[in-house]
C-alpha positions, 0 to 999 in steps of 0.5 A, a space after each residue: 272802328 269806323 264811326 262806332 262800328 266794330 270790325 271783326 275778322 272773318 271766321 274763314 280767315 282762321 282756316 285754310 282756303 276751301 278746295 272750291 272757288 267762291 263761284 264754284 261753290 255757288 254753282 253747286 260745289 256747296 253740296 259737297 261741303 254739306 255732304 262732308 258736314 253730314 259725314 263728320 257728324 256720323 264720324 263723331 257719333 262713331 268715335 263717341 259710341 265705339 271708343 270714347 264712351 267705352 273707355 270712359 266707362 272703364 276709367 269710371 270703374 277703375 277709379 270708382 267714380 259716380 256717373 256725375 263726377 265721371 261726366 264732369 271730369 273725363 267726359 267733359 275733358 275729352 269732349 271739350 278737346 276741340 275747345 282746348 285746341 282752339 284756345 291754343 291756336 288762338 293764343 300761339 298761332 293766329 294771335 287773335 281772339 278765336 279762343 275767347 269768342 269760340 268758348 264764350 260764344 258757344 256757352 249758351 248753346 252748351 247749356 240750353 241747346 244740348 239740354 234741349 237735345 238730351 230731352 227731345 232725342 231721348 226716349 228715356 226719362 232720366 232722374 236728376 240729383 240736386 247736388 251735382 247740378 248745383 255744384 257744376 252750375 256754381 263752379 261754372 258761374 265762378 269760372 265765367 265771372 273770373 274770365 269776364 273780370 279778366 278781359 274787362 280791361 282787354 289785358 290778361 296778366 299771368 296772375 289772372 290766368 293762374 286764378 283760372 287754374 286755381 278755380 279749376 283745381 278747387 273744383 277738382 278737389 270738391 269732386 274728390 270729396 264729392 260723396 262726403 260733401 253730398 251726404 253732409 248737404 243732404 243731412 243739413 238741408 233735407 228738412 227745408 229742401 224737397 230735392 235733397 229729401 227725394 235724393 235721400 229717399 232714392 239713395 237706397 235705389 242703386 242704379 248702374 253707372 251707365 244705365 244698362 240692365 241685363 234683361 235676362 239676368 241680374 245686374 252684375 255691377 251697381 253703384 249709387 251716390 252713397 258708394 265710398 268710391 271704391 268697389 266694395 262688392 263681394 264679386 271679383 273685379 274681373 267679373 264686373 260688367 262694362 255696362 255701357 254697351 251691354 257686355 255680359 262679362 269682361 271674359 266675353 269679347 265684344 262683336 267685331 266692328 265689321 259685323 254687318 247689322 241686320 236691319 236694312 237702314 242700319 246696313 246702308 248706314 254701316 256701308 257708308 260709314 265703313 271708311 271711317 270705321 276702318 280708319 278708327 279700327 286701325 288707329 284706336 285700340 278697342 278697349 271693349 275687346 278683351 285683348 285691348 282691355 288694359 289700353 283704355 287710357 290710350 283709347 281715351 286719349 286717341 279718341 279725344 284726338 280724333 274728336 278734335 280733328 273731326 270737329 276741326 274739319 266740321 267747323 271748317 266746312 260749316 264756316 265756308 258753307 255759311 260764307 257761301 250762303 252769305 250768312 253774317 259772321 256774327 250770326 255764324 259765330 252764335 249759331 252754326 259755329 257754336 253748334 259745330 264746336 259742341 258736336 262732341 258734347 252734344 253726341 256724348 250727352 245724348 248717348 248717355 241720356 238715352 241710357 237713362 243717365 241724366 246726372 252724367 249728361 247734365 254734368 258733362 254739359 255744365 262740366 264741359 263749360 267749366 273745362 272750357 274756362 280752363 282751356 282759356 287759362 292754360 294757354 294764357 298762363 303758359 304764354 304770360 308766365 313762360 313765353 312772353 313775360 314782358 307784358 300781358 296778352 291783348 284781347 278784345 272784350 267788346 260786347 262784354 256786358 251782354 255776354 256776362 248777362 247772357 251767361 249768368 242768365 242761362 245758368 240760372 234758367 237751366 237750373 230753374 227749368 230743371 227744378 220746376 220740371 221735377 228734377 228729370 230730363 224729358 221732352 218737356 224740359 227739352 222743349 223749354 230749353 229749346 225755346 230759351 235757347 232760341 230766345 237767347 240766340 235771337 236776342 244775341 243776333 239782334 245785338 251783334 247786328 246792332 239792331 238792339 243796343 249799340 254794338 254794330 259790327 262789320 267784317 274787316 275789309 268789307 
């Protein structure tokens, strides 16, 4: 610090140098970076739509998971893979606070920004259940409070990082008994809570796991929150539909990814995306096809790895583009980088919200943040318990108070917004979340720039 001004490392210092010099980027080379950014957005959507979400559907069928539990566990873990990689890089490679700043800095975007995207970009009004959102918000609040308490003294000890793993373990344990806990709470609090009463009334209405209903025939597999977790239908398991992508039955193979669409605009997009389609086809088994059906876990893991790699390139390009345009580092971290690292969560949540699965979308949004806290705990625990046992990890907790207030307020606001909107995801909720996100972002930027509060920052070396 110099005269009370906090020095922060440049975001570009965490990435390799670009393939253009700063002057070449200013002379027009930045256009190439923007084209790569757009192509990476397209690549993430293809991975999620063709491989990640289909594998999640089959995992959910095999384990008998309700859509909110699937969203809070496997979907959250897969779409948050970039944050896990970032946390390990920060703990073992760069030795900096990139993991803490990335995860805590993007928390508000994850809650409000993605909720806004789900409401605004979905043409389907999705109904929400009271218990899943309350469960995930409570778990996230406890996780965030634990992280903030740990870094308040700028030191992380092994027992502190172990407590994060314990909190996540308790969260998973609650998910294992989610159906029984949900039923108990509905019976206990339904007289005094209208949202539980509505949930009990809607339990009789079964809904598909991923929201697809065949127009020409009956729905083969339906699941509600009253299911015991194991498929009890009289139909044989082999007759269950993989409903996410509209497959009729497993015996019917999915169309080849190289089949050209009929619409003109889709054809243009298909031709442009052909290189990434080919690369993904050669490296990821397509579990929608009968031959690769039993390889769904391999599909899930490899698609999560691809999501991490694509997100790394995306954030790298965004960082260099922002630096070229002269955007302050603090503004970059709170806006472009926060959105960039959360692209997989955004794409996955919007895709399932457009299928009418509000519980899965919201559980992925909040559950991803809970998993992000675990992403910090794992590398911290490994480093303090097994690698560097002589002392704690040093972190920078500047701006901690404002971060704590922002995280807690964002959780409270999203819960109240959903409640006041009648427990549904629609364009009205999307607009509310967008306004709240813009307010939080503007206040955060003003705080980081030192305009409000007493927290002026500058880039180290400048």
